[in-house]
N, C-alpha and C positions, 0 to 999 in steps of 0.2 A: 346698420344705417343709423347715423347720428340724428338727433333731433335738431330742428331749426327754430330759432327764437325770432319773435317779431314784437314790435312795439306798436301800440295803438295810440294815435294822437288826434286830437280835435283841432283842425286847422281853422284859422280866422276866428278864434274865440279865446278869451282869457278865462273862460269858465268850463268845467268839465261837462260833457254830454250836451254841449251846444256846438255850433260850428259844423264843419264837415269832417267826419272821421276818415282816417287813412291808416292802413297797416303798412309798416315799414320793416322789411327784413334786412338788418344791417349786414348780414353775410349770406349771399345767395350763390356763392361759388359752387358750381357743379349742377345747379338747377338747369334742366332742359326747358325749351320753350313751352312744351306741353305741360311740364310741372307747374310753371308759373301761371299759365292760363287756367289750369285746373284749380290751383290754390286761390287765385283771384275769384273764380266762380264759387268756390266753397265759402270764402269769407263774405262774398256778396256785398262788398262795399263798392262805392262808385269807382274807387281806384285802390290798387295795392302796389307798393313800390318794392323793387328788388335791387339790392346794392352789390356792386362788383368793384374790384380794383380799377383805378383809372387807366385809360388808354392814351390820353393826350394832354397830360400836364395838370388835370384837375385834381381835386381831392378824392372824389368818388365818381363812379359811373353808375347811373341808375336806369332801370327800365320800368315802365309804368303800364299796368294792365287794368282794364275795366273787367267786369264779369264776362265780356264777350270778345274783347280784342285788345291789342296793344296800341298805345298812343305814343307818338314821338315826343310829346311834351304835354304837360297838364299842370295847372297852377297850384291847386290846393295840395296835391300829393308831393310836388316838388318843395313847397313851403314846409309841409310837415316833415318831409325827409331831411331837409336842411336843419330843422330844429332838433330832430332826433340824432342825426349824425354829428351835428356841431357840438353836442355835449361832450364828445370825446376829443375835441380840438380846443387848443388854448386861444386860437386866433379869433378875432371878430369878423373874419372874412372866410368864405367858403365858395368853392366852385364845384358844381355838379355837372358832369358830362351827360347830355341827353342826346337823343337822335335828331334834335333840332340844333345841336351844337352846345358849347359850354354856357352855363347859366350861372352868373355870379350872385352871391348873397351877402348881405350884411346882417350880422347877428347882434342884437341888442340884449345885454345881460343885466340881471339884477346884481346887487352888491355881493351876493353869495355865489355868483357865477351862473345862475340858472338863466337859460334863454327865455326871454319874455316876448320878444317880437322879432320878426324876420322881414327883410326887404329883399326882393328879387328884381333883377333886370331881365325883363322878358324878351324873347325873340320879337323883333318888329314884324307885325303881320303884313300880308298883302290883303287887298280888298277889291271888291267889285260888286255890281248889282247882282241880286239873287234872282235867277230865272224861274224859281218855283214860288214866287211871291204869293200868287193867288191861292195856291194849294196850302201854304202856311197859314194865311189869314183864315181860310175856310176851316182848317183843322183847329184853329184857336177860337173860332166863333166870332171873329172880328171882321168889320167891314173895311177898315183901313188902318194904316200906321201913321203915327204923328210925324215920323221922319222916314226918309227913304229906307226900304228894306234891302240891306246889303249884307254880304257875307265876308267875314274876315278869317284868315288862316294863319295861325302861329304854331301849328301842330294840329290840334283839333280845328274843325271848321265851325265858326259861330255866326249864326244869322241873328240880326237885331230887329226887334219890332217895338216901336214906341207907343205907349198908351198915355191917355190924357190925365190920368189920376191914379193915385195909389189904390183907391177903392176899385177902379176898373181892373187894375192889375191883379188884385187879390181875388176878383170874381172870375178870372179866366179859368175855364174848365176845358182843357184841350182834348181832342179826339186822338188818343195815343195810337190807335190802330192806323189812322190816317198819317200821323207824323212818322210812324215806323216805315212808311213807304219811301221816305226821303233818306237816301243812303249817306252815311258818313257826315252827319251834320247835327249840331245842337241848336235848338231854338231858344233865344234869350229875349224875354219880354221885360221891358223896363219902364219906369215912370219916376217923376220927381222934378226938381228944379234946382237951379244954382249949383251948389256943391253937395247936395244931399239927394241920393238916388236909391231906389229899391229895384231889385231884379229877381226874376224867376227863370230857371233854365229847365227845359224839357228835352230829353234825348233818348227815345227808345232805340235809336240806331247804335248808341253806345251802351245800351243796357241800363240806362238810368231814367227812371220815370220822371223824377224831379230831383234836382241837385240842391244841397243846402248851401254850398258856396263854390262858385266856379271861378277859380283864380285865373285861369287862362282866358276867361271872357272879361275880366275886370279891366285889364289894359286896353283891349280892343273897344270896350264900351267908352272908356275915357277918350280914346282916339276918335270914335264915332261922334261923340259930343263935341270934340274940338273941331272936327271937320264940318259940323253943322253950325259952328259959331256960337255954341252954348257956353263953352268954357274956353280958357286961354292956356297957352303954354305955361307950365309951372304951377297951375292950379291943382291942388290935391282934393280929389272928390272922395266922399264916403259912399260906399255901396253896401246896402243892407240886403241880405238874402237869407232864405230859409225861414223867414218869419211865418209864412203860412204852414210850414212843416213843424213848427215848434222847436226849430234848431237855429235860432238867430245867429247869423254870421255877420262880421263887419270887415270889409275890405277897403283899403285905401289905394288909390291909383293916381298917378301923375304922369303927364307927357312932358318930357324935356326936349326943347328945341327952339326953333324960331320960324317966323314967317318968311317966305311963303312955304309952309308945311315941310320944313326941314326937321325931321325927327331924329334926335340924338339918342334918346333912351326912353324906355317905358318902365316905370317902377310900380310895383305892386307890393303892398306890405300888410301885415296883420299879426295878431298874436297866435300862439300855438300852445295847447295844453296837453301834456302827456297823461293818459288816463289808465292805461293797462299794458301788461306784458303777457305773452303767451308762447307756447311751443307747438310746433307741428311734429307729431310722432311718425306719421306715415303720409306719403303723398304720391306714391307710384306703385 
């Protein structure tokens, strides 16, 4: 049985040991579903990425696992994987095939060719009112949300709860046992103004107590703010996350389109820092 190498990258940070870590296996050919799930559980990161040859014209096909389940798409692992896999490519473009379809990336390199930042075009989400609003507010210890509590789906299912201030956001102490009763959902609390926002994400359902950077929620948050009239098409917002965890992450998000709500593209970008390499000797 040959060893399997992986790369550890910190997504949405230009500094090591900040941002959100993701493990990327550049060659996962031959792994069974159970192997990938068990490895993701062993590494115990919010997500682990496994890479395969493409099926439909992309550069690579990826599968994304949390410690407890597979996700059809997720932001920070896709961004981290694009940076890791893009180092072997000469082009400034890359397409990763996901279970939500092909996701294109732009790779920004330094003069020596090192990838410094990555921009992805995310799947455009669907959205609707969330019918478990009262349960969410109770679990978060909140009486209300500044904006409508809605759920967006671009692979993961993200619920958004708006708070009046950064201080109120930092003070949130969720009841994770109660949140765990909500299946297949991540709860995103946010606060800020203008083009500067802070976010925290809690998802016991996905095996993540709190996430340092939720790239799949960055685009939907920008869309949520656009739909509430807070930002305009073309505005690039900054989203800070992981601050309360000591792992500051910075995400940029932009909605491209025109009124009335014709969405052409959702772009999310950020830096990626490769921090470590390792090998699995046994996995089954």
